[in-house]
C-alpha positions in Angstrom: -23.6 14.9 148.1 -20.5 14.3 146.0 -17.1 15.9 146.4 -17.9 18.7 144.0 -21.2 19.4 145.8 -19.2 19.7 149.1 -16.7 22.0 147.5 -19.5 24.3 146.3 -21.1 24.3 149.7 -17.8 25.3 151.3 -17.3 28.1 148.8 -20.8 29.5 149.6 -20.2 29.2 153.3 -16.9 31.1 153.0 -18.5 33.7 150.9 -21.3 34.2 153.4 -18.8 34.4 156.3 -16.7 37.0 154.4 -19.8 39.2 153.7 -20.8 39.0 157.3 -17.3 40.2 158.4 -17.1 42.9 155.8 -20.6 44.4 156.3 -19.6 46.6 159.3 -16.9 48.1 157.1 -19.4 48.9 154.4 -21.7 50.6 156.7 -19.0 52.5 158.6 -18.4 54.8 155.5 -21.9 56.3 155.6 -20.5 59.6 156.7 -17.9 59.5 153.9 -20.6 58.7 151.4 -22.6 61.7 152.6 -19.6 64.1 152.3 -18.7 62.7 148.9 -22.3 63.4 147.8 -21.7 67.0 149.0 -18.4 67.2 147.1 -20.1 66.0 143.9 -22.8 68.8 144.3 -20.3 71.6 144.7 -18.1 73.5 142.2 -14.6 73.5 143.6 -12.4 75.7 141.3 -9.4 75.6 143.6 -9.7 71.8 144.2 -9.7 72.2 148.0 -11.7 69.0 148.3 -9.3 66.8 146.4 -8.5 64.7 149.5 -12.1 63.7 149.9 -11.6 60.1 148.8 -14.7 57.9 149.1 -12.6 54.7 149.1 -11.2 55.4 152.5 -12.8 53.7 155.6 -13.8 57.0 157.0 -13.4 60.7 156.2 -11.4 61.6 159.3 -8.2 62.0 157.2 -9.7 64.4 154.7 -8.7 68.0 154.7 -11.3 70.4 156.3 -12.9 67.6 158.3 -12.6 67.1 162.1 -13.7 63.9 163.9 -14.2 62.9 167.5 -12.6 60.0 169.2 -15.1 57.6 167.7 -14.1 58.7 164.2 -17.5 60.5 163.7 -17.5 63.8 161.8 -18.0 66.7 164.1 -16.8 69.6 162.0 -16.5 70.8 158.4 -14.4 73.9 157.9 -15.1 75.1 154.3 -15.1 78.8 154.8 -13.0 80.9 152.3 -12.7 77.8 150.0 -14.5 79.5 147.0 -17.0 76.7 146.8 -20.4 77.1 145.3 -23.4 74.8 144.8 -26.1 73.2 147.0 -26.1 71.3 150.2 -27.3 67.8 149.9 -29.9 65.9 152.0 -27.2 63.3 152.7 -25.7 65.7 155.2 -28.4 64.5 157.6 -26.3 61.3 158.0 -23.7 63.4 159.8 -25.4 62.9 163.2 -22.5 64.3 165.2 -21.9 67.4 163.1 -21.6 70.4 165.3 -20.0 73.0 163.0 -20.3 73.8 159.3 
Protein backbone atom coordinates (compact mmCIF):
# COMPACT_ATOMS: atom_id res chain seq x y z
CA UNK A 1 0.00 0.00 0.00
CA UNK A 2 1.46 3.36 -1.04
CA UNK A 3 1.46 6.61 0.91
CA UNK A 4 -1.84 7.77 -0.63
CA UNK A 5 -3.47 4.41 0.16
CA UNK A 6 -2.39 4.71 3.80
CA UNK A 7 -3.78 8.25 3.95
CA UNK A 8 -7.15 7.10 2.60
CA UNK A 9 -7.21 4.23 5.11
CA UNK A 10 -6.56 6.67 7.95
CA UNK A 11 -9.31 8.99 6.76
CA UNK A 12 -11.79 6.11 6.68
CA UNK A 13 -10.68 4.95 10.13
CA UNK A 14 -11.12 8.46 11.55
CA UNK A 15 -14.53 8.79 9.92
CA UNK A 16 -15.65 5.46 11.37
CA UNK A 17 -14.43 6.47 14.83
CA UNK A 18 -16.25 9.81 14.60
CA UNK A 19 -19.51 8.12 13.58
CA UNK A 20 -19.19 5.69 16.46
CA UNK A 21 -18.70 8.52 18.94
CA UNK A 22 -21.55 10.61 17.55
CA UNK A 23 -24.16 7.84 17.28
CA UNK A 24 -25.28 8.13 20.94
CA UNK A 25 -25.92 11.84 20.37
CA UNK A 26 -28.05 11.12 17.33
CA UNK A 27 -30.19 8.58 19.16
CA UNK A 28 -30.52 10.70 22.32
CA UNK A 29 -32.78 13.17 20.50
CA UNK A 30 -35.54 10.63 19.85
CA UNK A 31 -37.82 12.41 22.29
CA UNK A 32 -37.09 15.76 20.69
CA UNK A 33 -37.88 14.30 17.29
CA UNK A 34 -41.20 12.98 18.61
CA UNK A 35 -42.14 16.34 20.10
CA UNK A 36 -41.13 18.17 16.95
CA UNK A 37 -43.36 15.83 14.93
CA UNK A 38 -46.18 16.87 17.27
CA UNK A 39 -45.32 20.52 16.74
CA UNK A 40 -45.51 20.10 12.96
CA UNK A 41 -48.94 18.47 13.26
CA UNK A 42 -50.42 21.31 15.31
CA UNK A 43 -51.73 24.74 14.47
CA UNK A 44 -50.06 27.17 16.86
CA UNK A 45 -51.57 30.64 16.25
CA UNK A 46 -49.93 32.17 19.34
CA UNK A 47 -46.51 30.61 18.59
CA UNK A 48 -46.24 29.04 22.05
CA UNK A 49 -44.09 26.21 20.69
CA UNK A 50 -41.45 28.49 19.17
CA UNK A 51 -38.79 27.20 21.59
CA UNK A 52 -39.21 23.62 20.31
CA UNK A 53 -35.93 23.46 18.39
CA UNK A 54 -35.13 20.02 16.93
CA UNK A 55 -31.41 20.85 16.68
CA UNK A 56 -30.93 20.76 20.46
CA UNK A 57 -29.54 17.60 22.08
CA UNK A 58 -32.74 17.11 24.08
CA UNK A 59 -36.03 18.97 24.57
CA UNK A 60 -35.60 19.61 28.31
CA UNK A 61 -34.97 23.32 27.70
CA UNK A 62 -38.14 23.78 25.65
CA UNK A 63 -41.05 25.74 27.12
CA UNK A 64 -43.97 23.59 28.33
CA UNK A 65 -41.72 20.51 28.75
CA UNK A 66 -40.55 19.01 32.06
CA UNK A 67 -37.88 16.33 32.29
CA UNK A 68 -36.61 14.04 35.01
CA UNK A 69 -33.00 13.84 36.24
CA UNK A 70 -32.09 11.59 33.29
CA UNK A 71 -33.29 14.28 30.83
CA UNK A 72 -36.30 12.20 29.81
CA UNK A 73 -39.59 13.97 29.09
CA UNK A 74 -42.09 13.39 31.90
CA UNK A 75 -44.58 16.18 31.33
CA UNK A 76 -46.08 18.39 28.59
CA UNK A 77 -48.12 21.36 29.80
CA UNK A 78 -49.98 22.59 26.74
CA UNK A 79 -53.32 23.57 28.30
CA UNK A 80 -54.75 26.98 27.41
CA UNK A 81 -52.26 27.30 24.54
CA UNK A 82 -54.92 27.60 21.80
CA UNK A 83 -53.38 24.67 19.90
CA UNK A 84 -55.35 22.54 17.48
CA UNK A 85 -54.52 19.50 15.38
CA UNK A 86 -53.86 15.83 15.89
CA UNK A 87 -51.67 13.83 18.20
CA UNK A 88 -48.99 11.89 16.38
CA UNK A 89 -47.94 8.23 16.83
CA UNK A 90 -44.40 9.46 17.55
CA UNK A 91 -45.57 10.38 21.07
CA UNK A 92 -45.20 6.68 21.92
CA UNK A 93 -41.44 7.36 21.98
CA UNK A 94 -41.95 9.44 25.15
CA UNK A 95 -41.65 6.39 27.37
CA UNK A 96 -41.45 8.41 30.61
CA UNK A 97 -44.33 10.77 29.86
CA UNK A 98 -46.69 10.94 32.85
CA UNK A 99 -48.73 14.06 32.12
CA UNK A 100 -50.12 15.61 28.96
